[in-house]
N, C-alpha and C positions, 0 to 999 in steps of 0.2 A: 853396247846396245844391240839387241837382236834385230836383224833385218831379214825380211822374207821377200823373195822376188819370184812371182809365178810366171810360167810360160806354158804354151801348148794349147791354149784355147782356140776356138774357131768354129767352123760350120761343119756339121755332119748330117747325114741322112739317117732317118730312123732305121735301126738295126745295125748301124755302123759303130765305129770305135774312135775314141780320142784318148790321148795320154797327156795328163797335166803333170808339170814338174814344179817344184818349189825349192829354190836354192837358199840356203840359210847361212848367215854369217853373224859373228859377234859373240858367240858362246859355243862352248864345246858341244858338238852336235849330239853326242850320245846322252847328254844331260837333259835334252829336250824331248818331251813327248810332242808328236806332231799330229795335226788334224786338217781335215778339209770341211768347209762349210759351203753353203750356197744360198743365194737369194734369188728367187724367181720373181718376175714382174708382178707387183702387187701383193707380194707375200713377205713374210718375215724370214730372216735368215735362219737356216736350219742346219743341224749337224748332218754330215755325210759319212765320214770315216775318220778313224784315229789309229795311231800306232804308238806303242811305248818306246822309250828311249833306245832300247837295244833291239827293238823289233820283234820281241818275243810274243807280244800280245797285240791283237788288232780288234777293232770295233767297227761296226757298220750300222747305219740306219736300215730299218727293214725295207725301205723303198729301193735300196741299191744292193742289198745282200744278194750274192750270187752273180751280180753283173759287174760290180766295181771291185778293184783290188788296190789296196794301199800298200806301199813298200817304201823302204828307205835304203840309201846307199851311203854308208859312212865315209867312204873314200871321196865322195863328191859332195858331201854335206847336203844331200838332196832327198826330198821325199816326193814320191810320185803317186798319181792316181790313174790307174788304167781303167777306162770306162768302156765297157762292151755292151752290145745290144741296147744302144741308146734309144730313148723315146722322146717325143716332143716335151714330155713332162720333165725331162732333165734339163731343159733350157733354163739357164740361170747364169748369174755371175758367181764364179767359184773362188773362194778365198782360202788361202793357206793360213794355218794358225799354229801357234806354239805355246807350250806351257811347261811347267816343271814336272808335272806328273799326268798320267792318263785321265784321272778324274777331272782335273782342272781343264785339260785341253778339250774335253767334251762339253764342259759347262761354261767356263769363263776363261777363255784363253788370254794370255798376257800380251801376246804379240800377233799382229795380223799383217798379211800381205795386202797389196793394192787391189787384187782381184783380177780375174781373167774371164772373158765372156765365152760361154759355150752356147751355141744355138743348134738345135736339132730340128730339122725339117721333116715333115711327114711325107 
């Protein structure tokens, strides 16, 4: 069974940076496309970024393009989300997600982490 454990959330000031990580276990890491979603207070969960199994293709929501970078480390079975130039609108619980291909991971992931809080102050 695939398990996803996020880390790295916290508090940042507007214009600052945070890095989220998600460690994966239970399946060959390269067989999983990985993604990040977020849920802001009072809003529905939304897609943030995704990366294919071997890291050759990445996808981003328009709201984070140019500010966030998703990457993966096969040696550590970890996917990361580098978040720069943060704004208060980025405040949310961020969830790591996994699926068997990039289409599914962006739409209906099979596996979810427990979430990590990111709070950006103005």
